C-alpha positions as CSV (number, residue, x, y, z in Angstrom):
1,V,-28.2,17.4,-43.6
2,K,-24.9,15.7,-42.2
3,Q,-25.1,12.9,-39.9
4,N,-24.7,12.9,-36.6
5,T,-24.9,16.9,-36.5
6,L,-28.2,17.6,-34.5
7,V,-27.6,15.2,-32.0
8,H,-30.3,16.9,-30.1
9,E,-32.7,17.2,-32.7
10,R,-35.9,15.9,-32.8
11,V,-37.5,16.8,-36.1
12,I,-41.3,16.3,-36.9
13,V,-41.9,15.9,-41.2
14,A,-45.5,17.4,-42.0
15,G,-46.5,16.1,-45.2
16,A,-44.2,13.0,-45.0
17,T,-46.8,10.6,-47.3
18,G,-46.4,12.9,-50.4
19,Y,-43.6,11.8,-52.7
20,I,-40.9,14.8,-51.6
21,G,-41.6,14.4,-47.3
22,R,-40.8,10.7,-47.7
23,S,-37.7,11.0,-49.2
24,V,-37.0,13.9,-46.4
25,V,-38.0,11.1,-43.9
26,K,-36.1,8.1,-45.4
27,Q,-32.5,10.4,-45.5
28,L,-33.6,11.8,-41.8
29,V,-34.2,8.3,-40.3
30,A,-30.6,7.1,-42.6
31,R,-29.0,9.7,-40.9
32,G,-29.9,8.4,-37.3
33,I,-32.2,12.1,-36.5
34,P,-35.0,10.9,-34.4
35,T,-38.0,11.9,-37.3
36,A,-41.3,12.0,-36.9
37,A,-43.8,11.4,-39.8
38,L,-47.1,13.6,-39.4
39,V,-49.6,11.4,-41.7
40,R,-53.4,12.2,-41.9
41,S,-54.3,8.5,-41.5
42,M,-52.4,5.5,-40.5
43,N,-53.7,3.6,-43.2
44,M,-51.5,3.9,-45.7
45,P,-49.9,1.9,-49.1
46,D,-47.4,-0.3,-47.9
47,K,-44.9,1.4,-50.1
48,T,-45.5,5.0,-48.3
49,A,-45.1,2.7,-44.7
50,D,-41.7,1.4,-45.8
51,C,-40.4,4.8,-46.5
52,L,-41.5,5.9,-43.2
53,R,-39.7,3.0,-41.3
54,G,-37.9,4.2,-38.1
55,A,-39.8,7.0,-37.7
56,T,-42.5,7.9,-35.4
57,I,-45.8,7.9,-37.1
58,L,-47.6,10.4,-35.6
59,Q,-51.4,11.0,-36.9
60,C,-52.8,14.1,-36.8
61,N,-55.6,16.7,-39.1
62,V,-53.1,19.7,-39.6
63,L,-55.6,22.0,-40.5
64,D,-57.1,21.7,-36.9
65,P,-54.6,24.0,-35.2
66,I,-55.4,22.6,-32.0
67,E,-55.1,19.2,-32.4
68,T,-51.5,19.7,-34.3
69,R,-50.8,21.7,-31.2
70,E,-51.7,19.2,-29.0
71,V,-49.7,16.6,-31.5
72,Y,-46.7,18.7,-31.5
73,R,-47.0,19.4,-27.3
74,Q,-46.5,15.3,-26.8
75,Y,-43.4,15.2,-29.5
76,L,-41.4,17.9,-28.7
77,P,-39.8,18.4,-31.9
78,T,-36.7,20.8,-32.2
79,S,-37.6,21.3,-35.5
80,T,-40.4,21.3,-38.4
81,I,-39.8,20.6,-42.0
82,N,-43.1,21.5,-43.7
83,C,-43.6,19.1,-47.2
84,I,-47.2,20.4,-47.1
85,A,-48.9,20.3,-50.5
86,S,-52.6,19.9,-51.8
87,R,-53.3,17.2,-54.1
88,S,-56.0,18.7,-56.2
89,G,-53.7,22.2,-56.9
90,V,-57.6,23.8,-56.5
91,A,-58.1,27.5,-54.7
92,E,-60.0,25.9,-52.0
93,D,-57.9,23.2,-51.1
94,S,-54.5,25.4,-51.6
95,W,-55.8,27.6,-49.3
96,A,-56.9,25.1,-46.8
97,V,-53.5,23.0,-47.1
98,D,-50.7,24.7,-48.6
99,Y,-51.1,28.1,-46.4
100,G,-53.5,26.9,-43.5
101,G,-52.1,23.3,-42.8
102,G,-48.1,25.0,-43.2
103,L,-49.4,28.1,-40.9
104,S,-50.5,25.2,-38.4
105,V,-47.7,23.6,-38.1
106,L,-45.3,26.7,-38.4
107,Q,-47.6,28.1,-34.9
108,A,-47.0,24.4,-33.7
109,Q,-43.8,25.2,-33.8
110,E,-43.6,28.4,-33.1
111,Y,-45.7,27.5,-29.1
112,I,-42.9,24.4,-28.7
113,S,-39.6,26.8,-29.1
114,N,-41.9,29.7,-26.5
115,E,-42.7,27.0,-23.9
116,F,-40.4,24.5,-23.9
117,Y,-37.9,25.8,-25.2
118,P,-36.9,29.5,-24.6
119,H,-33.1,29.4,-23.6
120,K,-32.3,28.9,-27.0
121,Q,-33.8,32.3,-27.8
122,I,-31.8,34.0,-25.0
123,N,-28.7,32.1,-25.7
124,P,-27.7,32.5,-29.3
125,F,-25.3,29.9,-29.2
126,Q,-27.5,26.8,-28.2
127,Q,-29.5,24.9,-30.8
128,S,-32.8,26.7,-31.7
129,C,-35.8,25.8,-32.9
130,H,-36.3,26.1,-36.4
131,F,-38.7,25.7,-39.2
132,V,-37.9,24.6,-43.1
133,L,-40.5,25.2,-45.9
134,L,-39.7,22.6,-48.8
135,S,-41.8,25.4,-51.1
136,A,-42.1,25.5,-54.9
137,F,-38.9,27.1,-57.1
138,C,-42.2,28.0,-59.3
139,V,-44.0,30.5,-57.0
140,G,-41.4,33.4,-58.2
141,K,-43.9,34.1,-61.0
142,P,-47.4,33.4,-59.3
143,L,-49.9,31.8,-61.2
144,L,-51.5,29.2,-59.9
145,Q,-53.7,29.8,-56.4
146,F,-51.5,27.0,-54.4
147,Q,-48.1,29.2,-55.7
148,F,-50.1,32.0,-54.1
149,A,-51.1,30.2,-50.9
150,K,-47.8,29.7,-50.0
151,L,-45.8,32.7,-51.3
152,K,-48.4,34.0,-48.3
153,L,-46.7,31.3,-45.7
154,E,-43.5,32.2,-47.0
155,E,-44.5,35.7,-45.8
156,R,-45.6,34.5,-42.2
157,I,-42.5,32.5,-42.3
158,R,-40.4,35.6,-42.4
159,T,-42.1,37.4,-39.4
160,S,-42.0,34.1,-36.9
161,S,-39.7,34.3,-33.5
162,I,-37.8,30.9,-34.7
163,S,-35.2,30.8,-36.7
164,H,-36.5,29.3,-40.3
165,S,-35.4,28.5,-43.9
166,I,-37.0,29.1,-47.3
167,V,-36.1,26.3,-50.1
168,R,-37.7,26.8,-53.5
169,P,-36.7,23.6,-55.2
170,T,-36.8,23.6,-59.0
171,A,-37.6,20.0,-58.9
172,F,-37.7,16.8,-57.0
173,F,-37.0,13.6,-59.3
């Protein structure tokens, strides 16, 4: 993201307390982009809180689509960067978090796009709402449940009414 290219942008980073989420928030804030960090709990280690400094902190259970939509309605983001990932990698968590949580934030961004920024679909030259999924390179040859969950979310994103990007980085260091 180039500095000053997203002047009217309001970004929500979902999964903001994870390794890559913290880095994404830090970079957006450093570039002066209004950023909200979606967090499960306001109780977080100092190291995590330091990485989120400068962002608006929004507590949200992304596994609850109604709560997620309400948080989005209050913040009115024009973009979401989804860094959500299950902690355990077990099947139940992978489908609930990687797919379910990701779907919840996608649907909330679609709602905001349609209800609050409808002109953006009419005039393609105006800034549009955007959804970014930071997926995983390893989904190319899926073996684990979290990989199948991310692939299913990718399928759903491709049918979205808003512009989107699916990024499959090889690793984050």
